[in-house]
N, C-alpha and C positions, 0 to 999 in steps of 0.2 A: 503494503501501501505505500508507503513512505518516497520509492521507484515510482509509481503511481504522477504523486504527484509533482516529489523534483522535476517528473517531464511532463509536468502538467504545465508546469511552473513556466521554463523553458522554453514550452512550447505558446503560452501565453505572451508571452515577451515579445517574442517574433513575431506572433498575430498579430500583436499592438503594433507591429512597427507597418504591420499591410501585406508584411508575408504570405502567397497563397494559400490555403490548405492543404491541398495535396501534395502542397513541397514539406510544408511540416509535421501534420498529421498520420500518421496509417490508417486510411480512413475507414475502412473492413475491418479494422481490433477493436474491440467494444471499448478497451481499455483505455484507448488512446484518448477516447471520448468523455468520459466516468475519471479519468484523468488528470484533462484539460481541466472538466470543472472543480475536482478540487486544488488544484493548478491556481487557474485565475483568481482565485478567495485565498489560499495561499500569498500569492504574489502583492496583491491587492491589500493585505495586510499587514503586510512589511516591507512598505512604501514603495509597492508599481502604482511609480506615479503619471505614467503614460495609461491606463485604463480609459478605456471614453465611456462616461458617464451616462446620465439619463438626458442632458441637454445636448451631445452630442448624437444620442440618438433620435432624438423626438426632432432636430432639425435636418434627417437625409431626406433629400431630394423637397422641403416641404411635407412631408409623410405631417398628420396628427395621429393622434393616439386612436381613434377608435376604431372598436377590434374589427376582424373580418367579419364577413359574411359566408354563412357555410359555403354558398356556390362559388366563394375562391377558396378557400380552401381545397372543395374538391377537385375544382376546377386545376389550383398547382398539385393538387398528388397524381393527375388522372396525363395530365400535357408534361410535364415533368419528370416523373419515376428517379428515385433514390435508389442506387445501386451499388455496391460496395465495391468502388475502383477509383479509381485517381479522379481527383476534382482540379480546376484552372479558379483563379477565382481571384480577382483586385481589392485592392484595401478594404475598400469599402465591406465586402463580402466576410473580409478577416474579421474588421476591430468586431464586424457581427456578432460574431462568434465570440468576442471574447467580451460585450457589452452581454449575451446571451448569459454567461456566469458570471456575470460582478457580484459583490457582494452585496448589492442594496436592491433590495425585493424593487423595488421601482424604477427602476434601469432594467433586470431584468424583465419584466412583466410589460417596460416598451419596448424591450427591442422583441417580445415577441410577435408584436404587430407589425414588424416588417418583413418576419420571413415568406412577405410574398415572394414567389421567383427567383427563391433560393432554394432549392432542394438538396442543395450537399448541404446548409442546415438542420432537416429537419428530425436528424442522431438526436438533435439538445432540444429540441420538441419533445424529444421522450426521457432527458433525464427530466428537462423539468417541469414534466410531470408528476413526478414526486419529489417538487418542493418543496420543503422547509413552510412557505411561506403559503399562505389559500390564497391570497388575487393571484397568485402567480401560478400555480398548481390548477389551479378549477382553469386555469386559463387555457394556456398547454391542452389541460385535458379538453377543452370540445373543439379543440382544432385538433387532435390527436379521435376523436370519437366521432370530425364531420367527413373526416380525411378518410384516414389509415385505410386501406384496402390491401386484400389478399397480397398479390404481387409486393407493394411496399414491403405490407407486414410480416412476409418469409425473409423477407433481405434485411431488414431489421432485429427482428427474435432473439438472434445473440446479445443486440444492448437492451432489448426491453424483458430479456429476463437477468441480466445481471441486473439492471436498476428495479428490477422485484424482486432483489433481497433484499432494499431497503426499505426503512419502515415505512413511506408511504407508497410504495411500489407495485400494491399488485393492480394497482388501475390497469396500468399496458398492459400485465401480462392475462387479466380477465379479462378484457376489450382483442389482446393477440387470439386467445380461444376461443374468444364467441365467433372473429371473423371469421377464425377457420374452420369452425360445427357447420356452419353455411358453406364453406366452400369446396367446392370438387375435390375426391380424394385425392386426386395428385397432383394436390396443391401440399402435402406434407411427406412430398416424396425426395426434399430436396430434404428439412431437417429429419430424417429419418437416417438420413447415412454425415447429417452436419459433421465433420469433427467436434467440436465443443462435446463434452458430455450430457450438461445441461437442457444443451437443444435439443440433442434425442433424448431425454428424461422425457419430457417437457411435451416432444414430440409423437413417443411412443405411450404414453400416459393419457394423452389427449383420445389415440387411436382406441386406445384400448374399453376407456370407456362412452368412446361412441362407436365400438365394434365396425371400425372402421380398414379391419385386417382382420384373416380368417385366422384362425389357429393355425394353423400349418406354418403361415406366413410369423407369427407370434413367436411359434419354438424355431422358428429355423434365425430366429431374430435373438431371441434369446441364447443360443444357440454360438451365434458367431460374436452376436457385440461383450467388448473386454471390460463393457461398466459393469457393477454388483447389481445395482441399483437399475437398472435396464434388462439385465436378467432378469430375476425376479418377477418383476412388473410384467413384462412379458412372458416367461413362464407360468405364474400364475393364470392369468388371462385366458393363455393358452389349454391349457388345462380345466376350466373356468365354463371354456363355449364349449365344452362336449363334453361337460360332466354328464346332463341327461340324457347324450345320446349315446354317451359310450368311451376308450378312450379309443380313439383308433391308429393304428399304425404311423400311420404318416405326421403323429404328432408329438407319438411318442421316442418314435424314434432316432429325430434331432436330440430330442432331447438326450435323451441316453445316449448315444452316441457322444455328446458335448465334448470339448477340448477342457470348457471352467468346471467346476465342481457342483457350483450353486444351478444351472442347468443338469447336470446329472441325477443331483440330489434329490430336485425337483421329480422327471421323469425315473426317476426309481422307484420315490412313494406316491407316485400317485399309481405303479403297479399292485398297490394292494385294493384302492376301487376298483382298479379294473378286473381284478379277479388272478394273475395270473404271479406269483406267489415266483414257482420256480424263477423265470423270470431276474429275482433278486437274490438270486445264490452267488451269477459273475459277478453282483458288483460287493462281493462280502472282500474281497481283497483288492477290492479298487485302492490309487494311490491319494487319496486324500480321503484321511477321518470319516469330514462329516458325508461321503457319499457312502462306506462302512459303518457308521452310524444306520445309517435310511434302510440302508439291506440291513440290518438286523434288523429293525425293525418291521419293516415289511413279516419278512421270513417267521418273525414269535408273531405277527400278530395268528397267521396261520396254522400257529401251531409246531412247529420246526424250531427246535433252538440251536443256536449256527457254531454254540461254542464243540461238541462233535465236528464240524467241517472241518473250523480251522485245525482243531488237534488231529485228526484225518490228514491234513494238509500237511503240514508240519514234520509228523512223525516221519513220512513216505522221506525217503533218500532221493527227493527230483529235482537234477540239476536246471527245471523251469518253476521251480517254488517263484510263486509272485513275493517282490517283498510287502504285499500289503498285505495279504494273510498271514507275517509273523508277527506282524504289528498289534494285525486285526487278536489276534488269541494275548495277547496281556492286555488288549485292552475291554474282552470282556471275562480272560482264563483268572485263572485264581494262582496264588503263589506255588501252587506242587507244576506248575503248567511251565515250569521254570527249568526244567530235567528237560521239556522236547527245546528248550530255545537253549541252553549252550552247546549242543551240539553244532547249529547255525552259526554257531561262533565262526567257525575255519569251512565254510561254504566258498564257494566258487567266482560266483556274484557276488560282488561288497555290498550290492544293496541289500543283499539279505543278510549280509554280515552286519552288515550296521542298522537296520531296522530292530535284528537281535539282541545288539549291544542298548537299543532303544526301547524292547520289548521289556529287556530284565529292570531296568530300571523305574519302566512304568510298571513292572510286579513289586520295586522294592528287594530284588535280592539281589544284586550286584553285591558279587565277590572281589577283589583287589585286583588278586594272583590271577582272576579265568581274562580280568581284561588288559591288567604289563600288557600282553607280547601283540596286542589289537595297537599299542600304543604306536607302534611299527610301522601298522601296515602302508600298503601303497595306496590307498585309497584316501585323500582326506575326510571326505566322507563319515567315514568308517571313525576317523580316530578323531573325530568333533563330537562322533555318539560319542566314543569311549572318554573325550576331557569332560564330557559336562556328569555323565555317570562317576567317574573320578573326586571329580572335584571337590564334592563333600565329605572322603576320604581322604586327601592330598595328603595330609602328613603321616598316614601307612605307608608311605613310599619315600621307597630309600635316596635318598638325597644324590650319594655316586651315582644313581641310576637314572636320574634326571637328571646330572651332572650330564651325562655322555649323551644327551636326547639335544643338548644344546651347541652342543659339538656344530662349527662351520659347515661339514660335509652331508649334516642332517640332512634330510627334506627339510622345507621348508615349512610344510606342514604340522613336521613330528615338532622342528624349535618350534614350533607359537605355540603347540600343544603343552612342553613343557614348557613354556614358560611360563603357562598360564598355572600349571599345574602349581609350579615352584614360588610362585608371588600366591597363589594358595594358604604356602607353607610358611606365609612368614618373609620369604626370603627376596631380597632388592636383586632382581638381576635383569643387565643390558645387555640389549641384542644386538651385533650391527645393525644397523641403516638405523635404531631407534626400537623402542621399547614392541613396541607393536609386531611390530618383523622384522624381517631381513634384506 
């Protein structure tokens, strides 16, 4: 936020000198507009002597301070649509942008009446619709209400949503939602793929509330999107929309095959209502703890205890044993199951060895002598788990043994582990390259 204000102050100074907007601001970036708003106020409070005041604004082209008529606003929006592209403007437009952010509300109010034929300044109308001064706020809202249409609303959506986080910013968000609800479904398409997650969240929430997307599209969005809010929202909407007709494979399969665990867990949980508990068995060894927990819930709801399944998988000398099955045994097993985990400390797959160490720690049955050899494991992931397991018992480790592993010829991950364990013993150790590594 401080960086935005500093950038806004610098932008305000240049605009006040008449530098065109497109040379000062990245007009496609919502943060540039909110930063300018904050920067002008800060610059004005601390000696900005070149701020255009109310007298300058009211003297523009002999204009009066009378408000626009709704027809004038609509013509502005329709004839000169704002779009996030670099713009070129004269000194009047640049200084008017500063006036729209002036610390004095009377100056801001006067500037609002002079945005006509200046579409590059429409983003500041959005900002002023959340103004703390009621006359300014209501004036800007009247202009937005009269003129904002689908195309301009979609272009300004990132800024509207950013301003919507302010105390008085909900109006613009509600107006945008009302416009998009009346618009053709295709109007949301660009927002559903927008790089800003806040925009995608808004668009998918609106699509879910208005049933604008099919369950299949929602399921695919949940599987594809990298934002957890979108994942939860789309997965829930997809499953809810087909609840009455039963769960179809076109909805379940994208969720079950998703890379992100939120979508997979939603799909696995839905297997219970779909009457397919057998399908949940294959997720008992999932790489995600969340998905494993959901899979255990499903099989238990259908009268199956997952613990024997885990024990059987871990007892078999299987080179292809899934690491998730190892930690899954610890998650729902008993301390006596440590006997199945200890042989896996020498398994050929590093991930299995690491999960075996983590499983012993979960069951609280770590034995120092069992884990000491693994501090020299070639896999850093295994050594990290061993270090975490040995830290509470670091005082039991021989000091000479730890000192050997601090030697420069040892692998880096081994030296870092030995350093952490030595520190846990109360010993001050300095490694080449700094205390955290080599």
